[in-house]
C-alpha positions as CSV (number, residue, x, y, z in Angstrom):
1,M,0.0,0.0,0.0
2,L,2.6,2.6,1.0
3,R,4.8,1.4,-2.1
4,N,1.9,2.3,-4.4
5,N,2.6,5.5,-6.1
6,T,-1.0,5.8,-7.4
7,F,-2.5,5.0,-3.9
8,I,-0.3,7.7,-2.2
9,T,-1.1,10.4,-5.0
10,T,-4.9,9.7,-4.5
11,L,-4.6,9.9,-0.7
12,I,-2.7,13.1,-0.7
13,L,-5.1,14.6,-3.3
14,L,-8.2,13.7,-1.2
15,L,-6.5,15.0,1.9
16,F,-5.7,18.3,0.0
17,L,-9.2,18.6,-0.9
18,F,-10.5,18.2,2.7
19,M,-7.7,20.5,3.7
20,F,-8.7,23.1,1.1
21,W,-12.4,23.0,2.1
22,S,-11.5,23.2,6.0
23,I,-9.2,26.3,5.5
24,I,-10.4,28.4,2.6
25,E,-12.8,30.2,4.9
26,I,-10.4,30.9,7.7
27,Q,-10.3,34.7,8.2
28,P,-7.5,37.0,9.2
29,T,-6.3,37.5,12.8
30,L,-3.6,39.6,14.5
31,D,-0.5,39.0,12.5
32,D,-2.4,38.7,9.1
33,F,-3.6,42.3,9.3
34,T,-0.1,43.7,9.7
35,S,1.7,41.7,6.9
36,M,2.8,42.6,3.6
37,E,0.4,40.1,2.2
38,Y,-2.6,42.0,3.2
39,P,-4.2,44.5,0.8
40,F,-1.9,47.5,0.4
41,H,-3.5,50.9,-0.7
42,G,-0.3,53.0,-1.0
43,R,2.1,53.4,-3.9
44,L,3.9,50.2,-5.1
45,S,7.2,51.8,-4.6
46,E,6.7,52.0,-1.0
47,Y,6.6,48.2,-0.7
48,L,9.2,47.3,-3.2
49,L,11.9,49.0,-1.0
50,P,12.6,47.5,2.6
51,V,9.8,47.8,4.8
52,N,10.5,47.5,8.6
53,S,13.1,44.5,8.8
54,F,12.4,43.2,5.4
55,W,13.0,43.4,1.9
56,R,10.6,41.2,0.0
57,P,9.7,42.9,-3.4
58,F,7.4,39.9,-4.4
59,D,5.5,40.4,-1.3
60,G,5.2,44.1,-2.0
61,L,4.0,43.5,-5.4
62,Y,1.6,41.0,-4.2
63,G,0.1,43.3,-1.4
64,W,-0.2,46.1,-3.8
65,M,-2.2,44.0,-6.4
66,L,-4.4,42.8,-3.4
67,G,-5.0,46.7,-2.8
68,Q,-6.1,47.1,-6.4
69,H,-8.4,44.1,-6.0
70,P,-9.2,43.6,-2.2
71,R,-12.2,41.2,-2.8
72,L,-9.5,38.5,-3.6
73,Y,-8.4,38.6,0.0
74,P,-8.2,36.4,2.0
75,V,-9.2,33.5,-0.5
76,L,-6.5,34.0,-2.8
77,N,-3.9,33.8,-0.1
78,H,-5.4,30.5,1.0
79,I,-5.3,29.1,-2.5
80,L,-1.5,30.2,-3.3
81,I,-0.4,28.8,0.1
82,L,-2.3,25.4,-0.3
83,C,-1.1,25.0,-3.8
84,G,2.4,26.0,-3.1
85,H,2.4,23.4,-0.2
86,L,1.0,20.8,-2.7
87,M,3.9,21.6,-5.2
88,C,6.4,21.4,-2.6
89,T,5.2,17.9,-1.5
90,A,5.6,16.9,-5.3
91,L,9.1,18.3,-5.2
92,V,10.1,16.4,-2.0
93,W,9.0,13.1,-3.9
94,I,11.0,14.0,-7.2
95,V,14.1,15.1,-5.2
96,A,14.0,11.9,-3.2
97,K,13.8,10.1,-6.4
98,Q,16.8,12.0,-7.8
99,L,18.7,10.9,-4.5
100,S,17.9,7.1,-5.4
101,M,15.4,6.5,-2.6
102,N,13.2,3.5,-3.1
103,S,9.4,3.8,-3.6
104,L,8.5,3.2,0.1
105,A,11.2,5.9,1.2
106,R,10.0,8.3,-1.3
107,N,6.2,7.9,-0.4
108,I,6.8,8.1,3.3
109,A,8.8,11.2,3.0
110,T,6.4,12.7,0.9
111,L,3.4,12.0,3.2
112,F,5.5,13.0,6.2
113,F,6.1,16.5,4.5
114,F,2.5,17.0,3.5
115,I,0.8,16.0,6.6
116,S,3.4,16.7,9.4
117,P,1.9,19.3,12.1
118,A,5.0,21.2,11.7
119,M,3.6,22.6,8.4
120,L,0.3,23.9,10.2
121,R,1.2,27.6,11.2
122,A,2.4,28.1,7.8
123,I,-0.6,26.7,6.0
124,V,-3.5,28.1,8.0
125,S,-2.0,31.6,8.1
126,L,-2.6,34.3,5.5
127,F,0.8,35.9,5.7
128,T,3.1,33.0,5.0
129,I,3.0,33.1,1.1
130,S,6.6,34.2,1.2
131,Q,7.5,31.2,3.6
132,V,5.9,28.6,1.4
133,Y,7.2,29.9,-1.9
134,S,10.8,30.5,-0.6
135,Q,11.1,26.9,0.1
136,L,9.2,26.1,-3.2
137,W,12.0,27.9,-5.2
138,G,14.8,26.5,-3.2
139,L,13.6,22.9,-4.1
140,V,13.1,23.8,-7.6
141,G,16.8,25.2,-7.8
142,L,18.1,22.0,-6.0
143,L,16.1,19.8,-8.4
144,F,17.5,21.5,-11.4
145,Y,20.9,21.3,-9.9
146,L,20.7,17.4,-9.5
147,I,19.0,16.8,-12.8
148,F,21.6,18.7,-14.9
149,A,24.5,17.5,-12.8
150,Q,27.4,16.6,-15.2
151,K,25.2,17.0,-18.2
152,K,24.4,20.5,-19.3
153,R,26.5,22.6,-17.0
154,G,25.4,26.0,-18.1
155,M,21.7,25.1,-17.7
156,Q,22.5,23.7,-14.2
157,I,24.3,26.9,-13.1
158,G,21.8,29.2,-14.7
159,L,18.5,27.4,-13.4
160,W,20.0,26.8,-9.9
161,M,21.2,30.4,-9.5
162,I,17.9,31.9,-11.0
163,F,15.8,30.0,-8.4
164,S,18.0,30.3,-5.4
165,I,17.9,34.2,-6.2
166,A,13.9,33.8,-6.1
167,A,13.9,32.2,-2.9
168,T,16.2,34.9,-1.3
169,L,14.0,37.6,-2.7
170,T,10.8,35.8,-1.6
171,K,11.9,35.7,1.9
172,E,15.2,36.5,3.4
173,N,15.8,33.1,4.8
174,G,15.9,31.5,1.4
175,I,19.5,33.0,0.8
176,V,20.7,29.6,2.4
177,W,19.2,27.5,-0.4
178,I,22.0,28.4,-2.7
179,F,24.5,26.5,-0.6
180,V,22.1,23.5,-0.2
181,A,22.4,22.2,-3.7
182,P,26.1,21.8,-4.0
183,L,26.2,20.2,-0.5
184,V,23.5,17.6,-1.6
185,G,25.1,17.2,-5.0
186,L,28.6,16.3,-3.6
187,A,27.3,13.9,-0.9
188,F,25.2,12.1,-3.4
189,H,27.8,11.9,-6.0
190,K,25.9,14.1,-8.3
191,T,29.1,16.4,-8.9
192,D,32.9,16.3,-7.9
193,R,34.9,18.3,-5.5
194,K,36.2,20.5,-8.0
195,T,32.7,21.4,-9.3
196,F,31.6,21.6,-5.8
197,F,34.1,24.5,-4.9
198,K,33.4,26.4,-8.2
199,D,29.6,26.3,-7.2
200,I,30.3,27.4,-3.6
201,A,32.3,30.4,-5.1
202,W,29.1,31.1,-7.3
203,A,27.0,30.8,-4.1
204,A,29.5,33.4,-2.3
205,L,29.4,35.7,-5.2
206,W,25.4,36.1,-4.9
207,I,25.6,36.5,-1.1
208,A,28.2,39.3,-1.6
209,L,26.0,40.9,-4.4
210,Y,22.9,40.6,-2.2
211,G,24.6,42.0,0.7
212,I,25.9,45.0,-1.4
213,I,22.4,45.5,-2.7
214,R,20.7,45.2,0.7
215,L,23.0,47.7,2.2
216,S,22.8,50.2,-0.6
217,L,18.8,50.2,0.1
218,P,17.2,52.4,2.8
219,L,16.7,50.6,6.0
220,G,13.1,50.2,6.8
221,A,11.4,53.0,8.8
222,D,10.7,50.8,11.8
223,F,13.6,48.3,11.9
224,D,12.5,45.5,14.2
225,N,15.4,44.9,17.0
226,K,14.0,41.4,17.8
227,Y,15.7,40.2,14.6
228,I,19.1,41.2,15.9
229,G,18.6,40.9,19.6
230,G,18.4,38.0,21.9
231,G,21.4,36.3,23.6
232,M,22.4,32.5,23.8
233,E,19.5,31.7,25.9
234,Q,17.1,33.1,23.1
235,R,18.7,31.0,20.6
236,M,18.9,27.8,22.4
237,M,15.1,28.4,23.2
238,N,14.8,28.8,19.4
239,L,16.5,25.5,18.9
240,A,14.5,23.4,21.3
241,K,11.3,24.8,19.8
242,F,12.3,24.1,16.4
243,L,13.3,20.5,17.1
244,Y,10.0,20.0,19.1
245,I,7.9,21.2,16.4
246,S,9.9,19.4,13.6
247,W,9.7,16.0,15.2
248,I,7.2,15.7,17.9
249,T,3.5,15.1,16.8
250,A,1.3,15.8,19.6
251,D,-1.9,18.0,20.1
252,N,-0.3,21.1,21.3
253,I,-3.5,22.9,21.6
254,S,-4.5,20.4,24.3
255,I,-1.3,21.0,26.0
256,F,-0.6,24.9,25.8
257,F,-4.1,26.4,25.6
258,V,-5.6,26.3,29.1
259,P,-9.4,26.5,28.2
260,L,-9.1,23.5,26.0
261,R,-6.3,21.7,27.9
262,D,-6.8,17.8,27.6
263,Y,-3.6,15.8,28.6
264,V,-5.5,12.5,27.6
265,F,-6.1,13.5,24.0
266,A,-2.5,15.0,23.8
267,T,-1.0,12.1,25.4
268,A,-2.9,9.9,22.9
269,T,-1.7,11.7,19.9
270,L,1.9,11.6,21.1
271,L,1.9,7.9,21.9
272,F,0.5,7.2,18.3
273,S,3.2,8.9,16.7
274,L,6.1,8.4,18.8
275,P,7.1,4.8,17.9
276,F,7.6,5.9,14.3
277,I,9.7,8.9,15.3
278,C,11.8,6.6,17.6
279,I,12.5,3.9,15.0
280,I,13.6,6.6,12.7
281,F,16.1,8.1,15.2
282,T,17.3,4.6,16.2
283,R,18.2,4.1,12.5
284,G,19.8,7.5,12.4
285,I,22.1,6.6,15.5
286,K,23.0,3.3,13.5
287,G,24.1,5.3,10.5
288,I,26.2,7.7,12.6
289,K,29.2,7.5,10.2
290,D,27.1,7.9,7.0
291,Y,28.2,11.2,5.4
292,R,25.1,11.5,3.3
293,L,22.9,11.3,6.4
294,W,25.1,14.0,8.1
295,T,24.7,16.1,4.8
296,L,20.8,16.0,5.1
297,V,21.0,16.7,8.8
298,F,23.4,19.7,8.2
299,C,20.9,21.1,5.4
300,F,18.0,20.5,7.8
301,F,19.6,23.0,10.2
302,L,21.0,25.1,7.6
303,T,17.5,25.9,6.0
304,A,16.4,27.0,9.5
305,L,19.4,28.8,10.4
306,P,18.3,32.5,9.6
307,H,15.2,32.0,12.0
308,L,17.2,30.1,14.8
309,A,19.9,32.9,15.0
310,T,17.2,35.5,15.0
311,F,13.6,35.2,15.8
312,F,11.8,31.9,15.7
313,T,7.8,31.2,15.6
314,L,5.9,28.3,14.9
315,A,5.4,29.2,11.1
316,H,9.4,29.0,10.6
317,A,9.6,25.3,11.3
318,Y,8.2,25.1,7.5
319,S,11.7,26.3,6.1
320,A,13.3,23.0,7.2
321,L,10.3,20.7,6.7
322,S,11.6,19.2,3.4
323,F,14.9,18.1,4.6
324,A,13.2,16.6,7.7
325,A,11.1,14.7,5.2
326,L,14.2,13.8,3.1
327,I,15.9,12.5,6.5
328,V,12.8,10.4,7.1
329,G,13.1,8.8,3.5
330,Y,16.7,8.3,3.7
331,L,16.5,6.3,6.9
332,V,13.5,4.3,5.7
333,S,15.4,3.4,2.5
334,R,18.2,2.0,4.8
335,E,15.7,-0.3,6.4
336,R,15.3,-3.9,5.3
337,H,12.7,-5.3,7.7
338,N,10.0,-2.7,7.2
339,T,6.8,-4.4,8.1
340,M,6.8,-3.0,11.7
341,L,7.9,0.3,10.2
342,K,5.0,0.6,8.0
343,V,2.5,-0.1,10.9
344,M,4.1,2.7,13.0
345,F,3.9,4.9,10.2
346,L,0.4,4.5,9.6
347,L,-0.2,5.3,13.4
348,F,1.8,8.3,12.9
349,L,-0.2,9.2,9.9
350,L,-3.5,8.9,12.0
351,S,-2.0,11.0,14.9
352,A,-0.8,13.7,12.5
353,I,-4.3,14.0,10.6
354,T,-6.1,14.1,13.9
355,V,-3.9,16.8,15.1
356,D,-3.9,18.7,11.9
357,F,-7.7,19.0,11.6
358,H,-8.1,19.8,15.2
359,H,-5.7,22.8,14.8
360,I,-7.4,23.7,11.4
361,Y,-10.8,23.7,13.1
362,N,-9.7,25.9,15.9
363,A,-8.1,28.2,13.6
364,Y,-11.5,28.7,11.7
365,K,-13.1,29.3,15.1
366,S,-10.6,32.2,15.8
367,G,-11.2,33.8,12.3
368,M,-14.8,33.8,13.1
369,M,-14.1,35.4,16.6
370,S,-12.2,38.2,14.6
371,E,-15.2,38.5,12.2
372,Y,-17.5,38.7,15.3
373,Y,-15.6,41.4,17.2
374,G,-15.1,43.3,14.1
375,R,-18.6,43.6,13.0
376,K,-19.7,44.2,16.6
377,A,-17.4,47.2,16.9
378,L,-18.9,48.7,13.6
379,Y,-22.5,48.0,14.7
380,K,-22.0,49.7,18.1
381,T,-20.2,52.6,16.4
382,G,-23.2,53.2,14.1
383,K,-21.7,55.2,11.4
384,P,-18.2,55.7,9.8
385,V,-15.7,57.6,11.8
386,D,-12.1,58.9,10.8
387,K,-10.5,58.2,14.1
388,V,-10.8,55.7,16.6
389,Y,-8.8,54.9,19.8
390,V,-8.7,51.2,20.9
391,I,-8.0,50.3,24.6
392,T,-7.3,46.6,25.1
393,V,-7.4,44.7,28.4
394,P,-6.4,41.0,27.4
395,T,-8.1,38.0,29.0
396,K,-6.3,36.1,31.7
397,H,-5.5,33.2,29.4
398,S,-3.3,34.2,26.4
399,G,-4.1,32.4,23.1
400,Y,-2.2,29.7,21.3
401,S,-0.8,31.3,18.2
402,S,-3.4,31.7,15.5
403,F,-5.0,28.6,16.2
404,C,-6.7,29.7,19.4
405,A,-6.8,33.5,19.2
406,S,-7.7,35.3,22.4
407,P,-10.2,38.1,21.9
408,S,-7.6,40.7,22.0
409,N,-5.5,38.9,19.2
410,A,-8.7,38.3,17.2
411,F,-9.8,42.1,17.5
412,A,-6.0,43.1,16.7
413,Q,-6.3,46.5,18.2
414,G,-9.3,47.3,16.1
415,R,-7.8,46.2,12.7
416,A,-10.5,43.4,12.6
417,A,-13.2,46.1,12.4
418,R,-11.3,48.1,9.7
419,Y,-11.2,44.9,7.8
420,Q,-14.8,44.4,8.2
421,A,-15.5,47.8,6.9
422,K,-13.5,46.8,3.7
423,D,-10.5,49.0,4.8
424,K,-12.5,52.2,4.4
425,W,-12.8,53.5,8.0
426,P,-11.5,54.2,10.4
427,V,-8.7,56.2,8.7
428,E,-6.6,56.3,11.8
429,I,-6.4,53.8,14.7
430,G,-4.5,54.6,17.9
431,D,-4.2,52.2,20.6
432,T,-3.2,51.2,24.3
433,L,-2.7,47.5,25.1
434,L,-2.8,47.0,28.9
435,T,-1.9,44.1,31.1
436,N,-4.2,42.8,33.8
437,T,-1.9,44.2,36.5
438,E,-1.6,47.8,35.2
439,C,-3.3,50.2,37.2
440,I,-4.4,52.9,34.7
441,S,-7.8,54.7,34.8
442,I,-9.8,54.0,31.7
443,P,-11.7,57.3,32.0
444,T,-8.4,59.0,32.0
445,L,-7.2,57.2,28.9
446,V,-10.7,58.0,27.2
447,D,-10.4,61.7,28.0
448,K,-7.0,61.7,26.7
449,A,-8.1,60.2,23.4
450,F,-10.9,62.6,23.1
451,S,-8.7,65.6,23.7
452,E,-6.6,64.3,20.9
453,G,-9.6,64.4,18.6
454,Y,-10.5,60.9,18.3
455,D,-14.2,60.4,17.3
456,C,-14.8,57.3,19.6
457,V,-13.1,54.6,21.8
458,W,-13.3,50.9,21.3
459,F,-12.7,49.3,24.8
460,L,-12.1,45.6,24.8
461,N,-12.1,44.5,28.3
462,G,-11.3,40.6,28.1
463,S,-14.2,39.3,25.9
464,H,-16.5,42.3,26.4
465,L,-16.4,45.0,23.6
466,S,-17.8,48.4,24.3
467,V,-17.9,51.6,22.4
468,I,-17.4,55.0,24.0
469,K,-18.4,57.9,21.7
470,N,-16.8,61.5,21.6
471,N,-20.3,63.2,21.6
472,K,-19.0,66.6,21.3
473,K,-17.3,65.7,18.1
474,L,-20.1,63.3,16.7
475,K,-22.8,65.8,17.2
């Protein structure tokens, strides 16, 4: 069954259709409203240049296009992300074949990539087109490097460089993909040492050129120091989080989100998935001297390195997921007696699918909460206003990423309401985010907002939303 390519293709397509149906109506929450992949109504040149900490011209072009056709959002984002994930899945299978993995290994690697919960944050969000397509272009570049190795040298270098550059301009972490192809090519005897060092020189040339271009462009107006801050402790936390997300399949909502905490369910999903991961790592220990395995492991960390060295979130695990899958495939291909391995993988698959759709369902509910609070604010305001001040007091329990957004994250300092108003009003939003322990007089903040010319105040206290109007101004 797992060796049958037709069965695996059919299974993936059926899962894709169900995933598509489940995700397509997820509405934006906190991070989605502030990303470059949200409809942008300014000048295109503003987003083609660096914005904040980022230089992502493709994102800028896409956000500007959405600004011209805002009705395409968020459905088009979901379509592009899901189709990008499906294409990455196909590329994992093709690359595994180029690396001479057998049919069982290819199919398990492909299914692992497609269904692993490590992909969830990137797939259900609306701001991760760049994350998905950076990996897509990197995999395409790797594939062309392997296909044309020792055949059409000019074609090999040209296509590998073009798609590696595309990966970089799609998202900054894509810059490491230009080193991946020569490393894999050398380890799997697709190229020789002399060619390897020549290609590393080509890669270094692009890195230098990119650095010159990036430094010659203006720094974003609001450079985010979290991408250069943090000490060794933060980086070790990044590493631990990365390894956990990449390899441990458990229902994290049932662990980390207090209102839905269910240790029995979380333990069940973990126990179903753990035997497969354990047998894979056992095989890895036995192949400790296998330089091909070490190359895949090195590339696994390399593709995540920009995030590990700076700022890491759940969505960033996607950047290395293809190499996690190739590691799985390579270790499976070394296994001779694989009946038990197949059974364990099917249990892993069952656990992963359960976790995936539980997270997708809760992400959908979070989007509905965002829509609810946005519409409620507009309804209570009554008529369009230009300036709104938002005061937010979060609930006692914080949310869990975008899967289980808290009311404050769903409302997103009033951006959810502006989205429901089709970005037409309010024109200006000011905000204050309080903690549960801050002793600040709300009437004082309201009076201050009114003195600064705000038309009304949207006050979200936990899960209760009220609207305080500036009667002097709205007369």
